[in-house]
N, C-alpha and C positions, 0 to 999 in steps of 0.2 A: 665615192659620193659622200659628201658631208653636208650637214645642215646649213642652210643659207637663210639670210634674212628675208629673201623673197618667198621662201616656202619652208618654214621651220618643221613641217611634217615630214620632210625628206631628211633622213639621217645617213647612216652607213648602209652599204650593200654587201651581202654575202650569200653564198650558195648554202642552203639548208635543206637537206634531203632532196636535192635536185631542184629546189625552188629558189630563184633569186629573190632574197628577202630584204626588205627595207626595215632597219631597226635603229634604235637610239641606244647609245652606250655612254653613260656619264657617271662620274664619281669613281671611288675606289673602295675596296673592302670586300666583304663576302658578297658574292653575286646575288642579285634579286631580279628574277624574271617577272615582268608585269604583263599580263595578257588582257587586252581590251575587250569591250563588249561588242554587240552585233548591230548597232544602229546604222541607218543608212548614211553613207558618207563618212563613217567613222575611220579613224586612224589611231595608232598608238599615241601620237602626240596630242591629238584632240582629246583623247580620253584621260591621259595622265599628266598633261602639261603643268597643272598647278601643284602636283605633289612630287613629280620627279626630282626637281631641284632640291627639295627638302630631304627626301630619302637618300639622294646622292651624297649628302654630307656624311653619311655613315656606311654606305653600301655602294657597290658597283651596280647601277641600275641599267637593266637591259629591257627594252620595250619594243617588241617587233610588231609589224603589221602581219597578221595571220593571212594565209592565202585566201583570196577573195575579197580582202579588205585593203584599204589604204594604197600604198605605193609599192607593195610587193607584186611581183609578176603574177599574171593569171594564165598559166599554161593552157593551151587548147586541150579540151577533154578532161580538165581537172575535176576530180570528185571533191565535193565539199561535204565532208563528213568527219566524225570524231577521229577515225583512224588516220586520215590525212593530216588533220591539225596536230594530233599528238606526234606523229612522225616528223612534221616540220619543226615543232618545238624542241624535240629531242635532237633533231638534226642541227638546229641552231646551237644548242649547248655543245654538241660534238665539234661543230665548226669553230667555236670560240674556245675550245679546250676546257670547258667547265664540267667538272665531275659531279658537283652537287650545288644546288641553288636553293635559296628561298624562293617562294612562288606566290604571287598575288594574282588572283583572277577575278574579273568583274563580269557578272551576269553570264553571258555565253562563255566568257573567259574563265569564269568560275567552274563551269561544267568541264571545260578543257583542263584546267588545273587539277580538278578532282580526278579525272580520268588518267592524267599523266602521273599523279602521285600513286594511284592504284596500280598502274601497269609498270611503273619504274620507281618503286619506293626509294631505292638507294640513291636516286638522283635528286631527291628533295630533302631539305633540312627542315624548314618550317613552312606552313601553308596558311595562306590568308584567302578567305572566300568572301566576296563582297556582293551583296544582292544576287546571290549565285543561283543559276540553274544547276541541275545535276540530280534532282529527285523528281518524281512524278507529281504534277499538280495540274488542275484544270487551267487551260490557257486563259489568261486575263484579256479583257478588252484592250488594255494598253499594249500588251505584247503582240496581240493579233494585229493591231493597228501599225505598230512599229515594223513588224516583219512584212506586212502587206502594203507598205509605203509605195506609192507611185509618185514620181517627181513633180512637185510644184511647190512654190513658196507657201501657199496656203496649207498644203498637206504637211509640209515640214513644220509649220507653225503649230498645227493641230497635234502632231505626235510629240513635239517637244513639250507640249502642255502636260503630257503624262509623266515626263521625266523628273520634274522638280516640284517640291512642295512650295518653294518661294517663286511664285509666278513673275515676280519682278525681274528674275534672271532671264526671262523669255522675251527678249526684245525682237522687234522686226528685223533689225540689222543682223542679229544672231541667226534668225530663221533663214534669212537670205544667204548668209555665209555658209550655213550647213546645207542648204539647198544646192548652192553652187558646188559644194564639195561632193554632193551625191550624184551630180551629173557629169563629173569628170569622165573621160573616155574609159570605158570598161567597168566603171564602178556600179552603175545600176544593173547592167547585164549580169554580173556575177551575183549581186545582191538578190535580184529577183529570182535567180536560179536556185538559191539556197533554201528558201522557205516557202515554196508554193503551197496554196491552200489544198486540203485542210491542214492547218498548222499545228494542231495538237500532236500530230505524229512527230514533229521535230522536237517538241518538248520531251516526248517520250524517248526519242532516239538519243537525246543528250543525257538521259538519266543513267547513272551508274547503279549497279546492283546493291541492294541494301547490305548484304553480307560483306561485300567488298568495302563499302563505306565503313561499316562497323569494325572492320579489320585494320583500318588505317592506323599506323603506329605514330604518326607525326603530331607534334604540338600544332594545333590549328586554331586560328582566330576567325570567327564567323562574324561578319559585320552586315547590318541591314538598316535601311531607313524605315522607320515605323509606318510612314505614309506612302510607301512605294506602291505605285499603281501599275507597274510593269511586271515585276516579280513579287509575289506575295510574301509577306513576312513569314508565313507558315513554312516556306522552304528552308529558311535559316533555322527556325525552331527545330525542324526535323533533322537537319544536318548536325546541329549542336547536340541533339539528343542521341544521335547515332555514333558520332565520332568520339571515341573514348577520351582523348586528351585535348578536348576543345574548350573554348570559352566563347561567349556570345556577347556582342556589344550592339545595342539598338539605339540609333539616333532618333529622338523625337523631332517633329517638324522637319522631316527630311524625306525626300522621295527616293528615286532610283539613282540619283547623282550624288552619292555620299562624298565622293572624291572631289566634287565641285562645290556642292552646297556647304560642306563642312571640311574644306580642304586642309586647313591647318590642324584641326582636331584629328582628322583621319591620318595625316602624316605622323603626328605625334604618337597616336595609338599604335600604328603599324611599326613605327620606328622603335618604340619601347618594347613591343612584343618580339621583334626580331633581335634586339639587343640582348634579350634574356638568353638567347640560344647558346651564347658562350659558356654559360654556367651549367647547361644540361647536355652539352655535346656528348659526354660519355654514354648517355642514355638514348641518344638519337641514332638513326641509321647511319 
């Protein structure tokens, strides 16, 4: 299955840890696995579409739909938890014959990237965490609204208001498009099963242990929008203070959609960070 003009969200298809996984694969160079966030109707393409072409100029960009999201199969009885998502991500690397990858995670995908790097440190070269979950914090009104979404154009418009600092990005057409994505067969059923109330427990379930985070050996770039209403900036301040070989970049006048609101800047920042890896390879895992 290859991407088509009629639906660019559908890319290639491969079996990853027993799950038929939809993923995008473009460019050449060192592998870069990009893991999307957890908004309703999200897919890898919707999340990363503006930055994948730029990063693919220097890397082999691989962006899967994690199970429960996008156009990846939703097996009957599938558990939606960190163990399942890490298993699928590692299974994808195995299926593609990739021993070591750079890793970018957005929000929920940041928690997953963090967990993967902790459990399989030898599979990761450099790590990028953007607006990341992965440490404990009191759930925000924005995140509670996103995870508690029930399908309607009005509700989609409301939760999209939490994502961007620049409200000019939030058109009625975009709200309708994302609403229609959220009601594709199986999408809302799996989404509503993932994060039922009370939702603080899912923030906590995605958190990695402080000792494990502090032990990470990887060069790590932590990125956050200063005005993020979904995941508080404090999470990235904590991550950057705990991860020994980390750097932190905060974008002003930016919400949770760093890769959309500041797409060109984000691609340059991440591209430069990953390009440095060639000079420190002897020190990395």
